[in-house]
DRENDO-1510 file (C-alpha; in Angstrom, 1 decimal, always signed):
<recs>
REC; n; res; u; v; w
REC; 1; MET; +0.0; +0.0; +0.0 .
REC; 2; LYS; +1.4; +3.4; -1.0 .
REC; 3; GLU; +2.4; +5.6; +2.0 .
REC; 4; LYS; +0.3; +8.7; +2.4 .
REC; 5; PRO; +2.2; +11.8; +1.5 .
REC; 6; ILE; +3.2; +14.2; +4.2 .
REC; 7; LEU; +2.9; +17.2; +1.9 .
REC; 8; SER; +1.0; +17.9; -1.3 .
REC; 9; ILE; +2.2; +20.8; -3.4 .
REC; 10; VAL; -0.6; +22.0; -5.7 .
REC; 11; THR; +0.0; +24.2; -8.8 .
REC; 12; PRO; -2.4; +25.3; -11.5 .
REC; 13; THR; -0.6; +25.6; -14.8 .
REC; 14; THR; -0.8; +26.2; -18.5 .
REC; 15; GLY; +2.3; +24.2; -19.1 .
REC; 16; LYS; +4.4; +27.2; -19.9 .
REC; 17; TYR; +6.6; +26.9; -16.8 .
REC; 18; SER; +10.3; +26.9; -17.3 .
REC; 19; ASP; +12.4; +23.8; -17.3 .
REC; 20; TYR; +14.4; +25.3; -14.4 .
REC; 21; TRP; +11.2; +25.8; -12.3 .
REC; 22; LEU; +10.2; +22.1; -12.8 .
REC; 23; GLU; +13.8; +21.0; -12.0 .
REC; 24; GLN; +13.8; +22.9; -8.8 .
REC; 25; LEU; +10.3; +21.8; -7.8 .
REC; 26; LEU; +11.3; +18.1; -8.2 .
REC; 27; LYS; +14.3; +18.7; -5.9 .
REC; 28; VAL; +11.9; +18.9; -2.9 .
REC; 29; LYS; +12.9; +16.0; -0.7 .
REC; 30; GLY; +10.9; +13.5; +1.3 .
REC; 31; ASN; +7.4; +12.0; +1.2 .
REC; 32; VAL; +5.8; +14.7; -1.1 .
REC; 33; GLU; +3.4; +14.7; -4.0 .
REC; 34; PHE; +3.1; +17.3; -6.7 .
REC; 35; VAL; -0.3; +18.1; -8.2 .
REC; 36; LEU; -0.2; +20.0; -11.5 .
REC; 37; VAL; -3.6; +21.0; -12.9 .
REC; 38; TYR; -4.2; +22.1; -16.5 .
REC; 39; TYR; -7.4; +23.4; -18.0 .
REC; 40; PRO; -9.0; +21.7; -21.0 .
REC; 41; ASN; -7.7; +21.5; -24.5 .
REC; 42; ILE; -4.1; +22.6; -23.9 .
REC; 43; PRO; -1.0; +20.4; -24.4 .
REC; 44; ILE; +0.1; +18.5; -21.3 .
REC; 45; ARG; +3.9; +18.3; -20.6 .
REC; 46; PRO; +4.7; +14.8; -19.4 .
REC; 47; VAL; +6.8; +14.6; -16.2 .
REC; 48; ASP; +8.9; +11.5; -15.5 .
REC; 49; ASP; +8.5; +11.4; -11.7 .
REC; 50; PRO; +6.1; +9.0; -9.8 .
REC; 51; ARG; +5.4; +11.8; -7.3 .
REC; 52; VAL; +3.8; +13.9; -9.9 .
REC; 53; LYS; +0.0; +13.8; -10.4 .
REC; 54; ILE; -1.3; +15.6; -13.5 .
REC; 55; LEU; -4.9; +16.5; -13.7 .
REC; 56; THR; -7.2; +18.5; -16.1 .
REC; 57; SER; -10.0; +20.6; -14.6 .
REC; 58; PRO; -13.3; +20.5; -16.4 .
REC; 59; TYR; -13.4; +24.2; -17.0 .
REC; 60; LYS; -11.0; +27.0; -17.8 .
REC; 61; GLY; -10.0; +29.4; -15.0 .
REC; 62; GLU; -7.6; +29.6; -12.1 .
REC; 63; MET; -10.4; +29.1; -9.5 .
REC; 64; MET; -11.5; +25.8; -11.0 .
REC; 65; GLN; -7.9; +24.6; -11.5 .
REC; 66; ARG; -7.0; +25.3; -7.9 .
REC; 67; PHE; -10.2; +23.8; -6.6 .
REC; 68; VAL; -9.6; +20.5; -8.5 .
REC; 69; GLY; -6.0; +20.4; -7.4 .
REC; 70; LEU; -6.8; +20.8; -3.7 .
REC; 71; LEU; -9.7; +18.4; -3.9 .
REC; 72; ASN; -7.3; +15.7; -5.2 .
REC; 73; ALA; -4.5; +16.5; -2.8 .
REC; 74; SER; -3.9; +13.4; -0.6 .
REC; 75; GLY; -1.1; +14.7; +1.6 .
REC; 76; GLU; -1.6; +15.3; +5.3 .
REC; 77; TYR; -0.6; +18.9; +4.7 .
REC; 78; VAL; -1.0; +21.1; +1.6 .
REC; 79; LEU; +0.9; +24.0; +0.0 .
REC; 80; ALA; -0.4; +26.0; -3.0 .
REC; 81; LEU; +2.3; +27.2; -5.2 .
REC; 82; ASP; +2.3; +29.1; -8.6 .
REC; 83; ASP; +4.3; +27.7; -11.5 .
REC; 84; ASP; +6.9; +30.5; -11.4 .
REC; 85; ASP; +7.5; +30.5; -7.6 .
REC; 86; PHE; +10.0; +28.4; -5.7 .
REC; 87; VAL; +10.0; +26.5; -2.5 .
REC; 88; HIS; +12.9; +25.3; -0.3 .
REC; 89; PRO; +13.8; +21.6; -1.0 .
REC; 90; ASP; +13.6; +20.8; +2.7 .
REC; 91; VAL; +10.0; +22.0; +3.1 .
REC; 92; GLU; +8.6; +18.5; +3.8 .
REC; 93; GLU; +11.0; +18.0; +6.7 .
REC; 94; LEU; +10.2; +21.4; +8.1 .
REC; 95; THR; +6.4; +20.6; +7.8 .
REC; 96; LYS; +6.8; +17.3; +9.5 .
REC; 97; ASN; +8.9; +18.7; +12.4 .
REC; 98; TYR; +6.7; +21.8; +12.9 .
REC; 99; PHE; +3.3; +19.9; +13.1 .
REC; 100; HIS; +4.8; +17.3; +15.3 .
REC; 101; LYS; +5.7; +20.1; +17.8 .
REC; 102; PHE; +2.5; +22.0; +17.3 .
REC; 103; PRO; -0.2; +19.4; +16.3 .
REC; 104; GLU; -3.1; +21.8; +17.1 .
REC; 105; SER; -1.9; +24.4; +14.5 .
REC; 106; TRP; -3.8; +25.0; +11.3 .
REC; 107; VAL; -1.0; +26.6; +9.4 .
REC; 108; LEU; +2.7; +27.0; +9.0 .
REC; 109; ARG; +3.4; +30.4; +7.4 .
REC; 110; LEU; +6.6; +30.1; +5.4 .
REC; 111; LYS; +9.0; +33.0; +5.2 .
REC; 112; LYS; +8.6; +34.5; +1.8 .
REC; 113; GLU; +11.1; +36.7; -0.2 .
REC; 114; ASN; +9.7; +38.8; -3.0 .
REC; 115; ILE; +12.2; +38.7; -5.9 .
REC; 116; ASP; +12.1; +40.8; -9.1 .
REC; 117; PHE; +11.5; +38.5; -12.1 .
REC; 118; LYS; +14.6; +39.8; -13.8 .
REC; 119; ASP; +16.9; +39.1; -10.9 .
REC; 120; GLU; +18.0; +35.7; -12.1 .
REC; 121; GLU; +21.1; +35.6; -9.8 .
REC; 122; ARG; +18.9; +36.0; -6.7 .
REC; 123; ILE; +16.3; +33.6; -8.0 .
REC; 124; LYS; +19.0; +30.9; -8.5 .
REC; 125; LYS; +20.9; +31.5; -5.4 .
REC; 126; GLU; +21.6; +28.5; -3.2 .
REC; 127; TRP; +19.1; +28.1; -0.4 .
REC; 128; ASN; +20.3; +28.6; +3.2 .
REC; 129; ALA; +19.5; +25.9; +5.7 .
REC; 130; ILE; +16.1; +26.1; +7.4 .
REC; 131; PRO; +16.3; +26.7; +11.2 .
REC; 132; ASP; +15.4; +23.8; +13.4 .
REC; 133; VAL; +11.9; +24.5; +14.7 .
REC; 134; ASN; +12.7; +22.6; +17.8 .
REC; 135; GLN; +15.4; +25.1; +18.7 .
REC; 136; LEU; +13.3; +28.2; +17.9 .
REC; 137; GLU; +11.6; +30.3; +20.6 .
REC; 138; VAL; +8.0; +31.3; +20.3 .
REC; 139; CYS; +7.5; +35.0; +19.7 .
REC; 140; GLN; +4.4; +36.8; +20.8 .
REC; 141; LYS; +2.9; +40.3; +20.1 .
REC; 142; THR; +3.3; +42.5; +23.2 .
REC; 143; PRO; +2.3; +46.1; +24.0 .
REC; 144; GLU; +5.9; +47.1; +23.7 .
REC; 145; ASN; +6.3; +45.5; +20.3 .
REC; 146; PRO; +2.9; +45.2; +18.7 .
REC; 147; TYR; +4.0; +44.5; +15.2 .
REC; 148; PRO; +7.3; +42.6; +15.4 .
REC; 149; TYR; +6.9; +41.3; +11.8 .
REC; 150; GLN; +6.9; +44.8; +10.3 .
REC; 151; GLN; +10.4; +45.6; +11.7 .
REC; 152; GLY; +11.7; +42.0; +11.2 .
REC; 153; ASN; +12.2; +41.9; +15.0 .
REC; 154; TYR; +11.6; +38.3; +15.4 .
REC; 155; THR; +14.0; +35.4; +15.1 .
REC; 156; GLY; +11.7; +32.6; +16.4 .
REC; 157; LEU; +8.3; +31.3; +15.5 .
REC; 158; LEU; +5.9; +34.3; +15.5 .
REC; 159; GLU; +2.4; +33.4; +16.7 .
REC; 160; ILE; -0.3; +34.1; +14.1 .
REC; 161; PRO; -3.9; +34.9; +15.2 .
REC; 162; VAL; -7.0; +34.1; +13.2 .
REC; 163; ALA; -8.2; +37.0; +11.1 .
REC; 164; PRO; -10.4; +39.3; +13.3 .
REC; 165; LEU; -13.6; +38.4; +11.3 .
REC; 166; ASP; -15.9; +39.5; +14.1 .
REC; 167; LYS; -15.1; +43.2; +13.7 .
REC; 168; ASN; -18.1; +45.4; +12.9 .
REC; 169; LEU; -19.0; +46.7; +9.5 .
REC; 170; ASP; -17.5; +50.2; +9.2 .
REC; 171; ILE; -19.8; +52.5; +7.3 .
REC; 172; GLN; -16.9; +54.5; +6.0 .
REC; 173; TYR; -16.1; +51.8; +3.5 .
REC; 174; ILE; -19.5; +52.4; +1.9 .
REC; 175; LEU; -19.4; +56.2; +2.1 .
REC; 176; TRP; -15.7; +56.7; +1.5 .
REC; 177; PRO; -14.3; +53.6; -0.2 .
REC; 178; LEU; -11.1; +55.3; -1.2 .
REC; 179; GLY; -10.0; +55.7; +2.4 .
REC; 180; GLU; -7.3; +53.4; +3.9 .
REC; 181; ARG; -8.6; +50.2; +5.4 .
REC; 182; LYS; -7.5; +49.8; +9.0 .
REC; 183; ASP; -9.4; +46.8; +10.2 .
REC; 184; ASN; -6.9; +44.4; +8.6 .
REC; 185; PHE; -3.9; +45.8; +10.5 .
REC; 186; GLY; -2.0; +43.1; +12.4 .
REC; 187; TYR; -0.1; +40.0; +11.5 .
REC; 188; HIS; -3.0; +37.7; +10.8 .
REC; 189; PHE; -3.3; +37.0; +7.0 .
REC; 190; GLU; -5.9; +36.6; +4.3 .
REC; 191; ASN; -4.3; +34.6; +1.6 .
REC; 192; PHE; -4.0; +30.8; +1.1 .
REC; 193; ASN; -1.0; +30.4; -1.2 .
REC; 194; ASN; +2.6; +29.9; -0.1 .
REC; 195; ILE; +1.4; +28.7; +3.4 .
REC; 196; VAL; +1.3; +25.1; +4.6 .
REC; 197; TRP; -2.2; +24.2; +5.7 .
REC; 198; LYS; -3.5; +21.2; +7.6 .
REC; 199; ASN; -5.3; +19.4; +4.7 .
REC; 200; GLU; -8.1; +18.0; +6.9 .
REC; 201; LEU; -9.4; +21.6; +7.4 .
REC; 202; VAL; -9.1; +22.4; +3.7 .
REC; 203; GLN; -11.0; +19.3; +2.7 .
REC; 204; LYS; -13.8; +20.1; +5.1 .
REC; 205; ALA; -14.1; +23.6; +3.7 .
REC; 206; LEU; -14.1; +22.8; -0.1 .
REC; 207; PRO; -17.6; +21.3; -0.2 .
REC; 208; ASP; -19.0; +24.4; +1.5 .
REC; 209; LEU; -17.1; +26.7; -0.9 .
REC; 210; SER; -18.6; +24.7; -3.8 .
REC; 211; GLN; -22.1; +25.4; -2.3 .
REC; 212; ALA; -21.3; +29.1; -1.9 .
REC; 213; THR; -20.5; +29.4; -5.7 .
REC; 214; LYS; -24.2; +28.6; -6.5 .
REC; 215; VAL; -24.9; +32.3; -6.3 .
REC; 216; LEU; -22.9; +32.4; -9.6 .
REC; 217; GLY; -24.6; +29.4; -11.1 .
REC; 218; ALA; -21.9; +26.8; -10.4 .
REC; 219; ILE; -18.2; +26.5; -9.7 .
REC; 220; THR; -17.3; +26.5; -13.3 .
REC; 221; TRP; -15.3; +29.2; -15.2 .
REC; 222; ILE; -15.4; +32.4; -13.2 .
REC; 223; PRO; -13.0; +34.4; -15.4 .
REC; 224; SER; -10.3; +36.7; -14.1 .
REC; 225; THR; -11.0; +36.1; -10.5 .
REC; 226; GLY; -8.8; +35.0; -7.6 .
REC; 227; PHE; -8.8; +32.0; -5.4 .
REC; 228; ASP; -6.0; +32.9; -3.0 .
REC; 229; ARG; -7.7; +35.3; -0.6 .
REC; 230; LEU; -11.1; +33.6; -1.1 .
REC; 231; LEU; -9.9; +30.2; +0.3 .
REC; 232; GLY; -7.6; +31.7; +2.9 .
REC; 233; LEU; -10.5; +33.6; +4.5 .
REC; 234; PHE; -13.1; +30.9; +3.8 .
REC; 235; VAL; -11.2; +28.3; +5.9 .
REC; 236; GLN; -10.6; +30.8; +8.7 .
REC; 237; ALA; -14.3; +31.8; +8.7 .
REC; 238; LYS; -15.5; +28.2; +8.7 .
REC; 239; PHE; -13.5; +27.3; +11.8 .
REC; 240; PHE; -13.4; +30.8; +13.4 .
REC; 241; GLU; -12.6; +31.1; +17.1 .
REC; 242; LYS; -12.1; +34.6; +18.4 .
REC; 243; ASP; -8.5; +35.5; +19.1 .
REC; 244; ALA; -7.3; +31.9; +18.4 .
REC; 245; ILE; -3.7; +31.3; +17.6 .
REC; 246; ILE; -3.8; +29.2; +14.4 .
REC; 247; GLY; -0.1; +28.8; +13.7 .
REC; 248; HIS; +3.3; +30.4; +13.4 .
REC; 249; TRP; +5.3; +32.4; +11.0 .
REC; 250; MET; +8.8; +31.1; +10.2 .
REC; 251; PRO; +11.8; +33.5; +10.5 .
REC; 252; LYS; +14.5; +34.1; +7.9 .
REC; 253; PRO; +16.1; +32.8; +5.8 .
REC; 254; GLU; +13.3; +32.4; +3.2 .
REC; 255; GLN; +11.6; +29.2; +2.4 .
REC; 256; ILE; +9.5; +30.7; -0.5 .
REC; 257; ARG; +10.8; +32.7; -3.4 .
REC; 258; TYR; +7.9; +34.7; -4.8 .
REC; 259; ILE; +8.7; +36.0; -8.3 .
REC; 260; ASP; +7.3; +39.5; -8.5 .
REC; 261; LYS; +6.4; +41.2; -11.7 .
REC; 262; PRO; +5.2; +44.8; -12.4 .
REC; 263; ALA; +1.4; +45.2; -12.1 .
REC; 264; ALA; +1.2; +45.9; -15.9 .
REC; 265; LEU; +2.5; +42.3; -16.6 .
REC; 266; LYS; -0.1; +40.7; -14.3 .
REC; 267; PRO; -3.5; +39.7; -15.7 .
REC; 268; PRO; -6.5; +41.6; -14.3 .
REC; 269; ARG; -8.3; +40.0; -11.3 .
REC; 270; PHE; -11.9; +40.8; -10.3 .
REC; 271; HIS; -11.3; +39.9; -6.6 .
REC; 272; VAL; -14.7; +41.4; -5.7 .
REC; 273; VAL; -16.3; +38.3; -7.2 .
REC; 274; SER; -14.5; +36.2; -4.6 .
REC; 275; ASP; -15.6; +38.7; -1.9 .
REC; 276; VAL; -19.2; +38.2; -2.9 .
REC; 277; LEU; -18.9; +34.5; -2.1 .
REC; 278; LEU; -17.4; +35.3; +1.3 .
REC; 279; VAL; -20.2; +37.7; +2.4 .
REC; 280; LYS; -22.9; +35.4; +1.0 .
REC; 281; TYR; -21.7; +32.4; +3.0 .
REC; 282; PHE; -20.6; +34.3; +6.1 .
REC; 283; PRO; -22.8; +37.4; +6.3 .
REC; 284; GLN; -22.2; +37.6; +10.1 .
REC; 285; TYR; -18.6; +38.8; +9.8 .
REC; 286; GLY; -18.2; +42.6; +9.5 .
REC; 287; TYR; -14.6; +42.1; +8.5 .
REC; 288; LEU; -15.7; +40.4; +5.2 .
REC; 289; TRP; -18.2; +43.2; +4.5 .
REC; 290; ASN; -15.5; +45.8; +5.0 .
REC; 291; LEU; -13.3; +43.9; +2.5 .
REC; 292; PHE; -16.1; +43.7; +0.0 .
REC; 293; PHE; -17.0; +47.4; +0.0 .
REC; 294; SER; -13.3; +48.5; +0.0 .
REC; 295; LYS; -12.7; +46.5; -3.2 .
REC; 296; LEU; -16.0; +47.1; -4.9 .
REC; 297; TYR; -15.1; +50.5; -6.2 .
REC; 298; GLY; -12.0; +49.2; -7.9 .
REC; 299; VAL; -14.1; +47.3; -10.4 .
REC; 300; PRO; -14.1; +50.0; -13.1 .
REC; 301; ARG; -10.3; +50.2; -13.0 .
REC; 302; THR; -10.1; +46.4; -13.3 .
REC; 303; ILE; -12.4; +46.5; -16.3 .
REC; 304; GLY; -10.2; +49.1; -18.0 .
REC; 305; LYS; -7.2; +46.9; -17.3 .
REC; 306; ALA; -9.0; +43.8; -18.7 .
REC; 307; VAL; -9.8; +45.7; -21.9 .
REC; 308; LYS; -6.2; +46.9; -22.3 .
REC; 309; TRP; -4.9; +43.4; -21.5 .
REC; 310; LYS; -7.0; +41.8; -24.3 .
REC; 311; LEU; -5.9; +44.5; -26.8 .
REC; 312; ILE; -2.2; +43.9; -25.9 .
REC; 313; LYS; -2.6; +40.1; -26.3 .
REC; 314; LYS; -4.2; +40.6; -29.7 .
</recs>
């Protein structure tokens, strides 16, 4: 009987990833599976590695690809990764050691370094050794140092609270949507990608998320929307406990290399579509309503970018 993977790394792709990216991905050691998800009617690049599972989603679109990949992730823990970002080859060992020490944690937030897509030397630099989690102290927010992550003032495992979803709806985001949002200050997080999650929680959340999409007809092709923030907040909302510590944030050196590109090179994303799903399924959380209204008024700008993007592609 095949041993259950410790970690599943799930990636939606069009198959246009570089040979170097695939080579580095397959250098990840240990009991790990790689789930690559294509959309229909595009050529699939074969990969000669028994750890690789290649799937095709029934519909085009990042949301559906990610959903299918996560639904088929069989690891005890899961990590969502884009096909131009890099993860440390010892991430499976880190995951195993961390959750052995903190079995009640939902997440392990990996230390991420944003690297310009043109900085090939930095992208290909040798990885530094990951600190031993058993030797790291646990760092907490204190009145004297309320935001240690902002100054980089932590060298241990920084406690991460659940997103403060129970905050009240702030009327200013309806009347003055261009104002700066403040209810999201802190070192909780909203996203799902580049974070190791306990897969048991993800698998319990996915059917509910599928039901939530019925407001849009079905979980089919929802073009130019994002799944990252949607799922990150959806899981936290489903299992929300006020002020709960849900995991820890790793210190330097980095375990994720996020390849950053100028906004003009990134496809447009109608994140407000994802926010609709959040407030539909969890209308009791003012934090989600604040998010929705603060992003709603950016839709015209996104439409303009989408039109420009199509003209450039043509």
